[in-house]
N, C-alpha and C positions, 0 to 999 in steps of 0.2 A: 503493501500499499505505499504509494510514492505521491505526495500533492504536486510536486514539481516534476512530475514524469513527463510531462508532453513539452513540446516547444512552447508553446502558447502560455503555458502556465508559467515558465521560466521567464518569457519576456514579461508578463505582468508582474511576476514578483520583484525583477528587475527594476521596470519602470517605478513601483512604490518604493523601493529602496531606494532609488534616485532621488526621489524627491524627499524622502527623509532624510539622505544624507545631506542633500541639498539646503534643508531647512536647519540641519545640525553645525554646517560649517557657515551658513552665511554671516553670523553675528561677527565672526572674526576676519570674513574674506571679503565682504560686501558692505555699501554704505549703509546708513542709518535708515531704514524704513520710512520713518518719519520726518526726516530732515529735509527741508525747503532752500535749499543753497541759495537758488536765485529764483525767485517766483515770477519774475517777468521775461527773463533772457534764456533761464534753463527750462521752460516749459515746453511739454511735446517735443522733445527732441529727437531724433530718428534713432535708430539702432547703430550704436559706434562702438570702440574701443572702450572708451570710459563708460558707456552705458549701453552695455550687448543688446537689451530689449528696450530702449530708448528710456524716455520719461514721461511722466503723465502731467495732467494739465496743472500740477503745484510743483512741477521741477523734481518731484521723487522719482529715484530710479525704482524702475520697474521691476528689473532682476530682483532685489533687495526685497521688494513688497511681495512679489511673486514667491520669492520664498518663504517670507512669515507667513503668508497666506496659507502656504502649504502646511506651515506646521499647523495653524488653525485647522484647518481641513482635516488632515488626520487624525488628530486628538478628537475632534468634534466626531468624525465616524468610527474611530474605535471605540470611545469611551461610550458612545449614544449605544453601539451596536451591543456592546458586553452588558450594559445595563438594561437592555432591552430582552437578551438572552438570558441572563438570570432571572429576572422577574416572571418573563414567561415561562422559564423551565420550572420554576418553585412553584407557580401555579397550577400548570399542568400537571406536573408529579404529584403534587398534592393533591388536585383533585381526582386523578386516577386511584391513588391510593386509598383515599377514605371513600370514595364511592357514594351512592345511597344520594339522601336530600342535597348534601355539600356539593358534590360532583356537579348536579343539576344547577344549585345555585352559581357557583364558581365558572360554570361554563355558559351558563345564560347571562351571566352579568359581563363576561368576557365579549360574547356576542353583540350585547348591547353596546357596550363600547367601542366595537369594531364597527358600529353603523354608522358612527359620526366620523365625517371624513379627517382623516388626519390633518392634513393643511390647515383645514378650519379650525380645527381645535387647537393647533400651534401657533395662527396666527391671532385667534381669540386671546390666549396667554400672552403672547408677546405685546398686543396692544393694552392689554391691564397692567403690564411692568413694562414701561416706555425704555427704563433704564437694564434691562434685563443683563447682568453678567454673563461670562464665558461660562461659567461652571453650571448656571440657572439652564440655559440654552440646551447643553449636553443633556442634563438632567430631563429636561421637557421632552427633547427628542427620544430619549430613551424610554421613557414613562408612557410614551404614545406609540411605540413600537413594539410592543412583546404581545399582542393579540394572537397574530398567526403563529408566534412561537409557542405560546401555550397549548394551542390547537393541536400541533404536530407533536410537542412532548407528551400529551394527554392520549392523543391517539396512540401513540408507541407504546405508551405505560400499560394502557387498557389491553393490548395486545399480548403485553408480557405477563401480564399479571394472571392470564388464563393458561402459563407453560406449567410445566409439570414442577421445572425450579421453582418458581413462584408458591406455587400452590403448595409444593413440600415447604417450605420454607414457612410459610404462613401456618401449617398445620403443627409444624414443631416448635411455633410460640415467637416467630419473629416478630418483633413490633415495626411500628408502622416507620419510625423513622430509621429504622435497621434496614426495611426493605426499600426504603427510599434510595438511600446512600449507597446501600452494598448491594442492592440488585438492580435497581430502576437506573439511577444515574449513570452507571458505567454502560451499559446497553444505548442508553438514550445519548450520550455523548456526541456520537459521530453527526446526530441531526443537528444538536445545538450548536456543534463547531460550525455545519454548514450555515444555518441560522444567521450566526455570527457575523462570517464571511461575507454572504450576501448582503446583511444588515448594513456593513461598513461603507458602502457604494451608495444605498438608499440615504444614509443619514448625511453623507457629504453633497449629495445632491440636494437634498432639503434645506441644508444649513445653506447652500448658496444661492437657492433661491429666495430663503429668507432674507439673505443680506443685501441680495439685489432689490428688493421690496422694501430695505430698511429697516426689518424688523429682527434681523439676526445679529451678527457680530457689529459692536457698536464701534464708528469709527473714535480715533484714529487708526484703530487696529485693522490692518488689511485683510481683507478677505477675498476670493477668487469671487464668487458673487458681488461685493460691494466694489472691486476693481471692474468688473462685465459692465457695473451700471453706471460708472464714474466715466467710462469711455464710451459708451453710446454716444454722446452728444457728438464726439470728434469722430466718429466712424468712419467718416469717408477721407477726412484729413489727417487722423493719426490712426488707423487702422490696428498698429502694434497694441496701442493702451487698451482694447478690447480683445485681440485675438490671443495675445498670449495667455491671459488668463482663462480665456474659455478654451483653447488647447489644453492647458495643464488640468482644468476642471475635466475636461474629455477623456483624456488618457487615465487620469487617476481613476475615474468612475468607472472605466471600461477596465480596467486592470484589476479594481477590486471585486466586479463582478465575475471577471474570468478566474480570478483564484478561488471564489466562491463556488465556481462549475468546478474548479479542479477537486477542493474538498469535496463535493457533494462524489464526484466521481470516486475519488480514492474509498469512501465510506458505501459504497455501494457494491455489494457481493457480486453484482452480474459483472461487474469490469474489472474484478480480481483475477 
């Protein structure tokens, strides 16, 4: 079972690693992404040796801001996906192991929450909290993304609860906590890993959309979504201000989704 067994998965992993490396070394090798050295003469400069991706409308170095925005996007995507997986996995496994009325209540509650469009719920919360910090945005994306994970975890756990091993463990007196952590979680871990990997790209795309609308990462912290928004008014005269973050976001999301597909294939017994 190898996640990076295919060339596509290796390219995707390399793409994400390159963005992570750029974000890590940027503070030491690139200009300050917040600095405005020449608000008039340095604005909207094209790509050059001193500014490989050019500058934006406030004369800030686009490569430095792209690197800082990549750090934000990767952090938001990974942390939000982990929160969603942890929450959804816990609810799904609990519902399956408890069964009965609690199972019905938990899953009907999940279905009810899932019926509310995620983007609408996030925008509503963002509007109610105009100065939302980054940690709150990550938490918001995480707690609105667990519904599908809960269904997946619960469905697999219900199947496992009917196997001979689980029936024997329960007959021998295994408690509910032991059943969850000793028998269910190890066997559902593959599906949870797939959900986490696929959730990273979705969270990154949502964060970019919110930042584009002004409801995500707050200025002056750069985000790929806010950079696209800042450059849309000069798309014809300075296309690099929009194309650079747009291409970065596209590549990162596609790479994250490809890694998710690779994780899914790795845990699929039909591909082993």
